[in-house]
DONUKE-990119 format. One line per field, with one value per residue (C-alpha): residue number from 1; residue in three letters; chain; x, y, z. Coordinates in steps of 0.2 Angstrom, whole numbers. Layout:
BEGIN
num = [NUM / ...]
residuo = [Ala / ...]
cadena = [A / ...]
x = [X / ...]
y = [Y / ...]
z = [Z / ...]
This chain:
BEGIN
num = [1 / 2 / 3 / 4 / 5 / 6 / 7 / 8 / 9 / 10 / 11 / 12 / 13 / 14 / 15 / 16 / 17 / 18 / 19 / 20 / 21 / 22 / 23 / 24 / 25 / 26 / 27 / 28 / 29 / 30 / 31 / 32 / 33 / 34 / 35 / 36 / 37 / 38 / 39 / 40 / 41 / 42 / 43 / 44 / 45 / 46 / 47 / 48 / 49 / 50 / 51 / 52 / 53 / 54 / 55 / 56 / 57 / 58 / 59 / 60 / 61 / 62 / 63 / 64 / 65 / 66 / 67 / 68 / 69 / 70 / 71 / 72 / 73 / 74 / 75 / 76 / 77 / 78 / 79 / 80 / 81 / 82 / 83 / 84 / 85 / 86 / 87 / 88 / 89 / 90 / 91 / 92 / 93 / 94 / 95 / 96 / 97 / 98 / 99 / 100 / 101 / 102 / 103 / 104 / 105 / 106 / 107 / 108 / 109 / 110 / 111 / 112 / 113 / 114 / 115 / 116 / 117 / 118 / 119 / 120 / 121 / 122 / 123 / 124 / 125 / 126 / 127 / 128 / 129 / 130 / 131 / 132 / 133 / 134 / 135 / 136 / 137 / 138 / 139 / 140 / 141 / 142 / 143 / 144 / 145 / 146 / 147 / 148 / 149 / 150 / 151 / 152 / 153 / 154 / 155 / 156 / 157 / 158 / 159 / 160 / 161 / 162 / 163 / 164 / 165 / 166 / 167 / 168 / 169 / 170 / 171 / 172 / 173 / 174 / 175 / 176 / 177 / 178 / 179 / 180 / 181 / 182 / 183 / 184 / 185 / 186 / 187 / 188 / 189 / 190 / 191 / 192 / 193 / 194 / 195 / 196 / 197 / 198 / 199 / 200 / 201 / 202 / 203 / 204 / 205 / 206 / 207 / 208 / 209 / 210 / 211 / 212 / 213 / 214 / 215 / 216 / 217 / 218 / 219 / 220 / 221 / 222 / 223 / 224 / 225 / 226 / 227 / 228 / 229 / 230 / 231 / 232 / 233 / 234 / 235 / 236 / 237 / 238 / 239 / 240 / 241 / 242 / 243 / 244 / 245 / 246 / 247 / 248 / 249 / 250 / 251 / 252 / 253 / 254 / 255 / 256 / 257 / 258 / 259 / 260 / 261 / 262 / 263 / 264 / 265 / 266 / 267 / 268 / 269 / 270 / 271 / 272 / 273 / 274 / 275 / 276 / 277 / 278 / 279 / 280 / 281 / 282 / 283 / 284 / 285 / 286 / 287 / 288 / 289 / 290 / 291 / 292 / 293 / 294 / 295 / 296 / 297 / 298 / 299 / 300 / 301 / 302 / 303 / 304 / 305 / 306 / 307 / 308 / 309 / 310 / 311 / 312 / 313 / 314 / 315 / 316 / 317 / 318 / 319 / 320 / 321 / 322 / 323 / 324 / 325 / 326 / 327 / 328 / 329 / 330 / 331 / 332 / 333 / 334 / 335 / 336 / 337 / 338 / 339 / 340 / 341 / 342 / 343 / 344 / 345 / 346 / 347 / 348 / 349 / 350 / 351 / 352 / 353 / 354 / 355 / 356 / 357 / 358 / 359 / 360 / 361 / 362 / 363 / 364 / 365 / 366 / 367 / 368 / 369 / 370 / 371 / 372 / 373 / 374 / 375 / 376 / 377 / 378 / 379 / 380 / 381 / 382 / 383 / 384]
residuo = [Met / Ser / Arg / Ser / Leu / Phe / Ile / Ser / Ala / Ile / Phe / Trp / Ser / Ser / Leu / Ile / Gly / Ser / Val / Leu / Ser / His / Glu / Asp / His / Gly / Gly / Ser / Cys / Glu / Ser / Ser / Ser / Asn / Ala / Pro / Ile / Met / Ala / Asp / Phe / Arg / Pro / Gly / Ile / Val / Thr / Val / Asp / Gly / His / Gly / Asp / Asp / Trp / Gly / Asp / Val / Asp / Gly / Phe / Glu / Phe / Ser / Leu / Leu / Pro / Ala / Leu / Asp / Pro / Asp / Glu / Glu / Asn / Lys / Tyr / Lys / Gly / Gly / Gln / Met / Ser / Val / Lys / Ala / Cys / Phe / Phe / Leu / Phe / Phe / Leu / Phe / Phe / Glu / Trp / Gly / Tyr / Cys / Leu / Tyr / Asp / Val / Ile / Ala / Ser / Phe / Glu / Ala / Leu / His / Asp / Gly / Asn / Ser / Val / Tyr / Phe / Leu / Leu / Gln / Val / Gly / Gly / Asp / Tyr / Ala / Tyr / Ala / Lys / Gly / Val / Asn / Thr / Lys / Cys / Pro / Ser / Val / Ala / Ile / Met / Phe / Gln / Val / Gly / Glu / Ser / Ala / Ser / Tyr / His / Asn / Met / Gly / Gly / Cys / Lys / Glu / Thr / Lys / Asp / Thr / Cys / Asn / Ser / Lys / Ser / Cys / Arg / Gly / His / Glu / Val / Asp / Ile / Met / His / Phe / Ser / Ile / Gly / Asn / Ala / Ile / Pro / Gly / Arg / Leu / Tyr / Gly / Gly / Asn / Pro / Ile / Asp / Asn / Gly / Asp / Gly / Asn / Gly / Gly / Asp / Arg / Phe / Gly / His / Leu / Val / Asp / Val / Tyr / Ser / Trp / Asn / Pro / His / Cys / Arg / Tyr / Leu / Asp / Gly / Met / Gly / Pro / Ser / Gly / Asn / Asp / Ser / Ser / Gly / Gln / Asn / Asn / Trp / Lys / Gly / Ala / Trp / Trp / His / Asp / Ser / Leu / Thr / Val / His / Ser / Gly / Leu / Val / Glu / Glu / Asp / Ser / Pro / Tyr / Ala / Ala / Ala / Gly / Gln / Lys / Gly / Asn / Tyr / Tyr / Phe / Glu / Phe / Ser / Arg / Pro / Leu / Arg / Thr / Met / Asp / Arg / Leu / Gln / Gln / Asp / Ala / Gln / Phe / Thr / Ile / Gly / Gln / Ser / Ser / Lys / Val / Ala / Val / Ala / Phe / Trp / Tyr / Pro / Val / Glu / Gly / Asn / Pro / Trp / Ser / Gly / Ala / Gln / His / Tyr / Ser / Ile / Asn / Cys / Asp / Trp / Val / Thr / Phe / Asp / Ile / Val / Ser / Pro / Ser / Ser / Thr / Ser / Ser / Leu / Lys / Val / Asn / Ser / Arg / Ser / Ser / Trp / Asp / Ala / Ala / Ser / Ala / Phe / Ser / Leu / Leu / Leu / Ser / Val / Val / Ala / Leu / Cys / Ile / Ser / Val / Phe / Val / Gly / Tyr / Arg / Val / Phe / Arg / Ser / Lys / Ser / Leu / Pro / Phe / Thr / Pro / Ile / Asp / His / Leu]
cadena = [A / A / A / A / A / A / A / A / A / A / A / A / A / A / A / A / A / A / A / A / A / A / A / A / A / A / A / A / A / A / A / A / A / A / A / A / A / A / A / A / A / A / A / A / A / A / A / A / A / A / A / A / A / A / A / A / A / A / A / A / A / A / A / A / A / A / A / A / A / A / A / A / A / A / A / A / A / A / A / A / A / A / A / A / A / A / A / A / A / A / A / A / A / A / A / A / A / A / A / A / A / A / A / A / A / A / A / A / A / A / A / A / A / A / A / A / A / A / A / A / A / A / A / A / A / A / A / A / A / A / A / A / A / A / A / A / A / A / A / A / A / A / A / A / A / A / A / A / A / A / A / A / A / A / A / A / A / A / A / A / A / A / A / A / A / A / A / A / A / A / A / A / A / A / A / A / A / A / A / A / A / A / A / A / A / A / A / A / A / A / A / A / A / A / A / A / A / A / A / A / A / A / A / A / A / A / A / A / A / A / A / A / A / A / A / A / A / A / A / A / A / A / A / A / A / A / A / A / A / A / A / A / A / A / A / A / A / A / A / A / A / A / A / A / A / A / A / A / A / A / A / A / A / A / A / A / A / A / A / A / A / A / A / A / A / A / A / A / A / A / A / A / A / A / A / A / A / A / A / A / A / A / A / A / A / A / A / A / A / A / A / A / A / A / A / A / A / A / A / A / A / A / A / A / A / A / A / A / A / A / A / A / A / A / A / A / A / A / A / A / A / A / A / A / A / A / A / A / A / A / A / A / A / A / A / A / A / A / A / A / A / A / A / A / A / A / A / A / A / A / A / A / A / A / A / A / A / A / A / A / A / A / A / A / A / A / A / A / A / A / A / A / A / A / A / A / A / A / A / A / A / A / A / A]
x = [846 / 830 / 821 / 829 / 830 / 811 / 809 / 820 / 810 / 794 / 801 / 808 / 795 / 782 / 791 / 796 / 776 / 774 / 784 / 784 / 764 / 761 / 744 / 738 / 721 / 714 / 718 / 721 / 738 / 746 / 767 / 773 / 788 / 796 / 814 / 827 / 836 / 854 / 868 / 886 / 902 / 910 / 923 / 933 / 922 / 910 / 911 / 896 / 895 / 877 / 884 / 880 / 894 / 902 / 888 / 887 / 895 / 880 / 866 / 848 / 831 / 815 / 799 / 783 / 779 / 762 / 754 / 756 / 739 / 732 / 742 / 732 / 740 / 729 / 737 / 754 / 765 / 767 / 785 / 790 / 798 / 810 / 826 / 834 / 854 / 862 / 879 / 889 / 890 / 872 / 859 / 840 / 825 / 808 / 794 / 791 / 780 / 783 / 780 / 787 / 781 / 792 / 796 / 809 / 818 / 820 / 837 / 837 / 858 / 867 / 884 / 893 / 912 / 912 / 910 / 898 / 882 / 880 / 863 / 856 / 842 / 841 / 824 / 819 / 810 / 811 / 823 / 814 / 820 / 812 / 824 / 819 / 804 / 805 / 788 / 791 / 808 / 809 / 812 / 817 / 814 / 820 / 812 / 819 / 812 / 819 / 807 / 801 / 783 / 786 / 775 / 774 / 759 / 758 / 776 / 777 / 759 / 759 / 741 / 743 / 739 / 750 / 748 / 751 / 765 / 783 / 797 / 786 / 768 / 776 / 790 / 792 / 785 / 800 / 806 / 821 / 819 / 831 / 823 / 832 / 822 / 833 / 827 / 841 / 854 / 867 / 868 / 883 / 887 / 886 / 872 / 867 / 876 / 885 / 894 / 882 / 865 / 876 / 883 / 864 / 861 / 849 / 848 / 844 / 852 / 850 / 858 / 852 / 838 / 845 / 838 / 839 / 822 / 812 / 795 / 780 / 766 / 762 / 758 / 774 / 788 / 802 / 821 / 834 / 838 / 820 / 804 / 787 / 799 / 810 / 828 / 839 / 855 / 862 / 854 / 866 / 864 / 872 / 869 / 878 / 869 / 870 / 861 / 862 / 851 / 858 / 853 / 866 / 882 / 895 / 906 / 919 / 908 / 891 / 887 / 872 / 873 / 870 / 852 / 842 / 858 / 849 / 833 / 817 / 809 / 824 / 824 / 835 / 839 / 841 / 853 / 851 / 867 / 868 / 878 / 878 / 887 / 883 / 881 / 877 / 880 / 861 / 856 / 838 / 831 / 828 / 843 / 842 / 858 / 864 / 875 / 883 / 876 / 860 / 844 / 833 / 818 / 816 / 806 / 809 / 798 / 800 / 792 / 788 / 780 / 769 / 766 / 775 / 764 / 769 / 765 / 758 / 765 / 754 / 759 / 773 / 775 / 780 / 789 / 778 / 765 / 775 / 794 / 806 / 817 / 835 / 851 / 868 / 879 / 895 / 912 / 914 / 897 / 902 / 920 / 912 / 902 / 918 / 928 / 916 / 914 / 934 / 933 / 923 / 934 / 948 / 944 / 937 / 955 / 965 / 956 / 959 / 977 / 978 / 970 / 982 / 997 / 992 / 987 / 1005 / 1014 / 1004 / 1008 / 1028 / 1026 / 1016 / 1029 / 1045 / 1038 / 1036 / 1054 / 1062 / 1053 / 1057 / 1078 / 1079 / 1092 / 1084 / 1089 / 1088 / 1079 / 1090 / 1103 / 1093]
y = [276 / 275 / 274 / 259 / 252 / 252 / 243 / 229 / 228 / 226 / 213 / 202 / 203 / 199 / 183 / 178 / 178 / 167 / 154 / 155 / 155 / 144 / 149 / 135 / 131 / 118 / 99 / 90 / 87 / 74 / 77 / 62 / 66 / 67 / 63 / 76 / 80 / 76 / 86 / 80 / 88 / 82 / 94 / 94 / 82 / 88 / 104 / 112 / 107 / 99 / 82 / 71 / 58 / 66 / 63 / 44 / 40 / 51 / 42 / 49 / 50 / 42 / 53 / 51 / 64 / 73 / 88 / 104 / 111 / 93 / 83 / 66 / 50 / 45 / 60 / 56 / 59 / 44 / 42 / 36 / 43 / 55 / 50 / 64 / 64 / 74 / 78 / 95 / 106 / 108 / 103 / 105 / 99 / 93 / 100 / 92 / 92 / 80 / 68 / 52 / 35 / 26 / 22 / 35 / 39 / 57 / 59 / 75 / 76 / 88 / 92 / 107 / 111 / 123 / 139 / 133 / 123 / 112 / 104 / 92 / 87 / 72 / 66 / 56 / 64 / 64 / 78 / 94 / 110 / 127 / 141 / 156 / 147 / 145 / 134 / 123 / 119 / 109 / 119 / 119 / 130 / 129 / 139 / 140 / 150 / 165 / 172 / 162 / 163 / 161 / 145 / 133 / 137 / 155 / 155 / 166 / 165 / 185 / 190 / 207 / 211 / 217 / 236 / 233 / 221 / 228 / 224 / 230 / 223 / 205 / 204 / 185 / 180 / 180 / 165 / 162 / 155 / 150 / 148 / 142 / 140 / 134 / 143 / 153 / 141 / 131 / 113 / 112 / 132 / 139 / 154 / 163 / 178 / 189 / 204 / 214 / 209 / 210 / 228 / 234 / 227 / 215 / 194 / 194 / 183 / 189 / 178 / 160 / 166 / 156 / 172 / 175 / 181 / 184 / 182 / 187 / 179 / 174 / 193 / 201 / 192 / 202 / 200 / 201 / 218 / 224 / 228 / 239 / 255 / 251 / 244 / 246 / 243 / 231 / 214 / 201 / 184 / 172 / 157 / 147 / 133 / 120 / 108 / 93 / 78 / 60 / 63 / 76 / 67 / 81 / 84 / 97 / 112 / 117 / 135 / 144 / 138 / 121 / 124 / 113 / 101 / 86 / 76 / 78 / 65 / 55 / 44 / 51 / 60 / 76 / 86 / 103 / 107 / 121 / 130 / 145 / 150 / 146 / 163 / 178 / 197 / 200 / 215 / 214 / 196 / 190 / 174 / 159 / 160 / 142 / 137 / 122 / 111 / 118 / 114 / 126 / 122 / 119 / 114 / 112 / 112 / 105 / 110 / 100 / 104 / 88 / 82 / 100 / 110 / 124 / 124 / 137 / 142 / 130 / 113 / 106 / 93 / 92 / 79 / 85 / 97 / 105 / 110 / 97 / 99 / 101 / 95 / 105 / 92 / 96 / 89 / 82 / 71 / 66 / 62 / 50 / 41 / 40 / 33 / 20 / 14 / 13 / 4 / -10 / -12 / -12 / -26 / -35 / -31 / -38 / -53 / -57 / -53 / -65 / -78 / -75 / -75 / -92 / -99 / -94 / -102 / -119 / -119 / -116 / -129 / -143 / -137 / -139 / -156 / -162 / -157 / -167 / -182 / -183 / -180 / -195 / -208 / -224 / -241 / -256 / -271 / -282 / -272 / -273]
z = [-835 / -823 / -838 / -844 / -827 / -827 / -844 / -838 / -823 / -832 / -845 / -830 / -819 / -833 / -837 / -821 / -820 / -833 / -826 / -806 / -804 / -788 / -779 / -769 / -779 / -765 / -768 / -752 / -743 / -735 / -733 / -740 / -735 / -714 / -718 / -721 / -739 / -731 / -740 / -737 / -736 / -752 / -759 / -775 / -784 / -796 / -810 / -814 / -831 / -834 / -834 / -820 / -821 / -807 / -795 / -798 / -779 / -770 / -760 / -768 / -760 / -769 / -768 / -778 / -791 / -788 / -798 / -786 / -788 / -784 / -774 / -774 / -775 / -790 / -799 / -797 / -811 / -821 / -827 / -810 / -794 / -791 / -782 / -771 / -770 / -756 / -751 / -745 / -762 / -762 / -772 / -775 / -785 / -780 / -790 / -809 / -822 / -836 / -848 / -854 / -863 / -851 / -833 / -827 / -810 / -808 / -797 / -785 / -776 / -767 / -759 / -750 / -751 / -733 / -746 / -760 / -763 / -777 / -782 / -798 / -804 / -816 / -823 / -838 / -853 / -871 / -880 / -882 / -885 / -897 / -898 / -890 / -883 / -864 / -863 / -875 / -867 / -849 / -835 / -817 / -801 / -784 / -769 / -752 / -735 / -730 / -717 / -703 / -708 / -728 / -733 / -747 / -753 / -763 / -763 / -746 / -740 / -737 / -740 / -747 / -763 / -779 / -772 / -755 / -753 / -750 / -739 / -723 / -725 / -730 / -718 / -713 / -729 / -741 / -750 / -762 / -779 / -792 / -809 / -825 / -843 / -858 / -873 / -873 / -866 / -874 / -868 / -856 / -855 / -838 / -836 / -819 / -812 / -825 / -824 / -835 / -824 / -808 / -814 / -816 / -798 / -798 / -801 / -821 / -833 / -851 / -858 / -852 / -841 / -826 / -814 / -794 / -790 / -770 / -768 / -756 / -765 / -783 / -786 / -777 / -785 / -792 / -796 / -783 / -782 / -789 / -780 / -781 / -779 / -791 / -792 / -776 / -785 / -773 / -780 / -787 / -794 / -784 / -796 / -809 / -819 / -834 / -844 / -853 / -862 / -864 / -883 / -885 / -893 / -896 / -879 / -887 / -885 / -894 / -901 / -902 / -921 / -916 / -911 / -908 / -905 / -905 / -914 / -906 / -898 / -891 / -877 / -859 / -846 / -845 / -831 / -821 / -812 / -803 / -789 / -776 / -759 / -743 / -738 / -751 / -749 / -748 / -735 / -742 / -734 / -754 / -751 / -741 / -732 / -728 / -712 / -710 / -696 / -698 / -709 / -721 / -732 / -747 / -762 / -782 / -798 / -816 / -829 / -849 / -865 / -865 / -883 / -889 / -882 / -870 / -851 / -841 / -824 / -815 / -824 / -813 / -800 / -784 / -771 / -756 / -753 / -742 / -740 / -735 / -723 / -729 / -718 / -724 / -713 / -704 / -710 / -692 / -693 / -712 / -706 / -693 / -705 / -715 / -700 / -694 / -713 / -714 / -695 / -703 / -719 / -710 / -697 / -711 / -720 / -705 / -705 / -722 / -723 / -707 / -717 / -731 / -720 / -709 / -729 / -734 / -719 / -722 / -740 / -736 / -722 / -734 / -746 / -737 / -727 / -747 / -753 / -738 / -739 / -759 / -751 / -741 / -747 / -755 / -745 / -754 / -741 / -745 / -737 / -720]
């Protein structure tokens, strides 16, 4: 059993390492976003199926997409801006690497229902899919600050090396990462935490590679439950997620034999939809814990196989060159906004109703007068 876990740890570590490189290679950085992303309380409006139709009423935030390793404005993503939407189930995504020949808007949305948070990333891109080859398919990741000293740069920023980093030497530099590579994931199907991998006590996903990871720096990142000393056996993958693209036309359910699911190069948007609990059972400082009414720090990445070429871990764009604040709005705050909106609507409705009643009364009065004038008896003038 221990030998199989050791082999599994090596496999997942190499797979994660090929994707999640986010070292600071220099370049200027002026944070372009001071406003927080707001996640409102919106229970019961979304289903995690990869489709974005049920997010239509969620307001969004727009960001220029900048290369994570050289975040200068002249190098920004040519496809357009990212629009981030937020409400209360929970949604996050703001790193991106992509390529299109037409203008797009990438959208990031978030909601919560008091128990779980939900995220949706929508980004324009020609359809690209190569079964079993993650680097020839789009990929997304969401990163949250866990430790108070954890930096956006260098994925936590711990100065220790791969041989010396551990939970003690890097205490306070923990970041929580969800990564979804879709090379083995069927569109519209749910991936992430499953009984088999969770039963092994780690954050892996052997079916669709929607994994739950933590990191101290780019050289020290592991699946939840794993670490320099092996498997703790208490880690879990708390994420669920699915993906979709506009070019996919079968909505009754796809299976693996349908791969590649659509013709390559078709224009449209990718949709990546996720959920996880606000609070998890983590006791190892590997998961971000969300509290209603409080703020968190978040970053999101998107990779894309430009012109069919495999991407590398560093090839992604970001909406910002530092953390972005993410506020989970309390139901009372959301209700106040709704009450104010409803009050304005009620006042307008009452005024319209009053005008309608007055108009009706005038119409009845005029009709009555006309009717009475026609009912008067005719008196010949020569009888007067």
